[in-house]
TIVO-2410 file (N, C-alpha, C; in nm, 3 decimals):
# residues 53
REC num residu      c1      c2      c3 atome chaine
REC   1      M  -0.460   0.572  -3.438     N      A
REC   1      M  -0.348   0.503  -3.377    CA      A
REC   1      M  -0.372   0.491  -3.227     C      A
REC   2      S  -0.369   0.372  -3.172     N      A
REC   2      S  -0.394   0.354  -3.030    CA      A
REC   2      S  -0.262   0.354  -2.953     C      A
REC   3      K  -0.270   0.399  -2.828     N      A
REC   3      K  -0.152   0.403  -2.743    CA      A
REC   3      K  -0.137   0.270  -2.670     C      A
REC   4      T  -0.013   0.237  -2.637     N      A
REC   4      T   0.011   0.116  -2.559    CA      A
REC   4      T  -0.031   0.141  -2.415     C      A
REC   5      G  -0.043   0.034  -2.338     N      A
REC   5      G  -0.081   0.047  -2.198    CA      A
REC   5      G   0.013   0.136  -2.121     C      A
REC   6      L   0.144   0.124  -2.144     N      A
REC   6      L   0.240   0.205  -2.070    CA      A
REC   6      L   0.228   0.352  -2.108     C      A
REC   7      E   0.204   0.381  -2.233     N      A
REC   7      E   0.189   0.520  -2.274    CA      A
REC   7      E   0.068   0.585  -2.206     C      A
REC   8      Q  -0.033   0.506  -2.176     N      A
REC   8      Q  -0.153   0.558  -2.113    CA      A
REC   8      Q  -0.144   0.554  -1.960     C      A
REC   9      A  -0.041   0.491  -1.908     N      A
REC   9      A  -0.026   0.475  -1.764    CA      A
REC   9      A   0.002   0.609  -1.696     C      A
REC  10      P  -0.033   0.619  -1.568     N      A
REC  10      P   0.001   0.740  -1.493    CA      A
REC  10      P   0.152   0.760  -1.486     C      A
REC  11      D   0.194   0.883  -1.462     N      A
REC  11      D   0.336   0.915  -1.458    CA      A
REC  11      D   0.413   0.834  -1.354     C      A
REC  12      D   0.351   0.806  -1.239     N      A
REC  12      D   0.423   0.730  -1.136    CA      A
REC  12      D   0.453   0.588  -1.183     C      A
REC  13      I   0.364   0.529  -1.260     N      A
REC  13      I   0.388   0.395  -1.314    CA      A
REC  13      I   0.498   0.400  -1.418     C      A
REC  14      K   0.495   0.499  -1.505     N      A
REC  14      K   0.599   0.513  -1.606    CA      A
REC  14      K   0.736   0.529  -1.541     C      A
REC  15      L   0.743   0.612  -1.436     N      A
REC  15      L   0.869   0.634  -1.367    CA      A
REC  15      L   0.917   0.505  -1.301     C      A
REC  16      A   0.827   0.433  -1.238     N      A
REC  16      A   0.863   0.306  -1.173    CA      A
REC  16      A   0.920   0.208  -1.274     C      A
REC  17      V   0.857   0.196  -1.388     N      A
REC  17      V   0.905   0.105  -1.492    CA      A
REC  17      V   1.044   0.147  -1.540     C      A
REC  18      D   1.063   0.276  -1.560     N      A
REC  18      D   1.194   0.326  -1.603    CA      A
REC  18      D   1.302   0.297  -1.498     C      A
REC  19      L   1.268   0.319  -1.371     N      A
REC  19      L   1.366   0.295  -1.265    CA      A
REC  19      L   1.400   0.147  -1.253     C      A
REC  20      I   1.299   0.061  -1.261     N      A
REC  20      I   1.323  -0.083  -1.256    CA      A
REC  20      I   1.414  -0.125  -1.372     C      A
REC  21      Y   1.385  -0.075  -1.490     N      A
REC  21      Y   1.468  -0.109  -1.606    CA      A
REC  21      Y   1.612  -0.062  -1.585     C      A
REC  22      L   1.630   0.061  -1.539     N      A
REC  22      L   1.763   0.116  -1.516    CA      A
REC  22      L   1.841   0.033  -1.414     C      A
REC  23      L   1.776   0.001  -1.303     N      A
REC  23      L   1.843  -0.073  -1.196    CA      A
REC  23      L   1.875  -0.217  -1.239     C      A
REC  24      E   1.781  -0.282  -1.306     N      A
REC  24      E   1.806  -0.419  -1.352    CA      A
REC  24      E   1.911  -0.423  -1.463     C      A
REC  25      S   1.908  -0.325  -1.551     N      A
REC  25      S   2.005  -0.320  -1.660    CA      A
REC  25      S   2.147  -0.304  -1.607     C      A
REC  26      N   2.160  -0.233  -1.496     N      A
REC  26      N   2.291  -0.209  -1.437    CA      A
REC  26      N   2.325  -0.312  -1.329     C      A
REC  27      K   2.239  -0.413  -1.316     N      A
REC  27      K   2.263  -0.524  -1.223    CA      A
REC  27      K   2.293  -0.476  -1.081     C      A
REC  28      V   2.214  -0.379  -1.035     N      A
REC  28      V   2.228  -0.330  -0.899    CA      A
REC  28      V   2.165  -0.432  -0.804     C      A
REC  29      A   2.235  -0.465  -0.699     N      A
REC  29      A   2.188  -0.566  -0.604    CA      A
REC  29      A   2.058  -0.518  -0.537     C      A
REC  30      P   1.963  -0.608  -0.518     N      A
REC  30      P   1.837  -0.571  -0.456    CA      A
REC  30      P   1.853  -0.504  -0.320     C      A
REC  31      E   1.948  -0.549  -0.239     N      A
REC  31      E   1.970  -0.488  -0.107    CA      A
REC  31      E   2.014  -0.343  -0.122     C      A
REC  32      T   2.098  -0.315  -0.219     N      A
REC  32      T   2.145  -0.180  -0.246    CA      A
REC  32      T   2.029  -0.092  -0.292     C      A
REC  33      V   1.947  -0.145  -0.380     N      A
REC  33      V   1.831  -0.071  -0.431    CA      A
REC  33      V   1.738  -0.033  -0.316     C      A
REC  34      L   1.709  -0.129  -0.228     N      A
REC  34      L   1.616  -0.103  -0.118    CA      A
REC  34      L   1.671   0.001  -0.022     C      A
REC  35      K   1.799  -0.005   0.008     N      A
REC  35      K   1.860   0.097   0.095    CA      A
REC  35      K   1.854   0.235   0.029     C      A
REC  36      A   1.886   0.239  -0.099     N      A
REC  36      A   1.884   0.366  -0.171    CA      A
REC  36      A   1.742   0.423  -0.179     C      A
REC  37      L   1.645   0.336  -0.200     N      A
REC  37      L   1.506   0.382  -0.207    CA      A
REC  37      L   1.459   0.440  -0.075     C      A
REC  38      D   1.506   0.386   0.037     N      A
REC  38      D   1.473   0.443   0.168    CA      A
REC  38      D   1.524   0.587   0.177     C      A
REC  39      I   1.646   0.609   0.130     N      A
REC  39      I   1.704   0.744   0.132    CA      A
REC  39      I   1.627   0.837   0.041     C      A
REC  40      V   1.597   0.791  -0.079     N      A
REC  40      V   1.523   0.872  -0.175    CA      A
REC  40      V   1.384   0.906  -0.122     C      A
REC  41      R   1.315   0.808  -0.065     N      A
REC  41      R   1.181   0.829  -0.010    CA      A
REC  41      R   1.185   0.935   0.101     C      A
REC  42      A   1.281   0.924   0.192     N      A
REC  42      A   1.292   1.021   0.301    CA      A
REC  42      A   1.316   1.162   0.246     C      A
REC  43      D   1.402   1.172   0.146     N      A
REC  43      D   1.432   1.301   0.087    CA      A
REC  43      D   1.308   1.362   0.022     C      A
REC  44      F   1.235   1.283  -0.054     N      A
REC  44      F   1.118   1.336  -0.123    CA      A
REC  44      F   1.001   1.360  -0.029     C      A
REC  45      E   0.993   1.287   0.081     N      A
REC  45      E   0.889   1.315   0.180    CA      A
REC  45      E   0.914   1.451   0.245     C      A
REC  46      K   1.042   1.483   0.273     N      A
REC  46      K   1.076   1.616   0.327    CA      A
REC  46      K   1.041   1.725   0.226     C      A
REC  47      K   1.071   1.700   0.101     N      A
REC  47      K   1.040   1.800  -0.003    CA      A
REC  47      K   0.889   1.818  -0.016     C      A
REC  48      A   0.815   1.710  -0.009     N      A
REC  48      A   0.668   1.719  -0.019    CA      A
REC  48      A   0.611   1.794   0.099     C      A
REC  49      Q   0.665   1.773   0.219     N      A
REC  49      Q   0.618   1.844   0.337    CA      A
REC  49      Q   0.647   1.993   0.324     C      A
REC  50      G   0.761   2.027   0.266     N      A
REC  50      G   0.796   2.167   0.244    CA      A
REC  50      G   0.701   2.236   0.148     C      A
REC  51      Q   0.649   2.163   0.052     N      A
REC  51      Q   0.554   2.220  -0.044    CA      A
REC  51      Q   0.418   2.242   0.019     C      A
REC  52      N   0.386   2.160   0.120     N      A
REC  52      N   0.256   2.169   0.184    CA      A
REC  52      N   0.251   2.275   0.293     C      A
REC  53      N   0.366   2.332   0.330     N      A
REC  53      N   0.370   2.433   0.437    CA      A
REC  53      N   0.366   2.571   0.379     C      A
***
């Protein structure tokens, strides 16, 4: 049994696809998504820096 392309994709790609589906399914405005992603990115960059120290 062969896996589909998405099943073989790296975790970051799988997560991105899931997030896009969730946001589009809920009809979230693109401007809102971009603002929220800025907040999420900043939060996770701080967390990543904390792991590296």
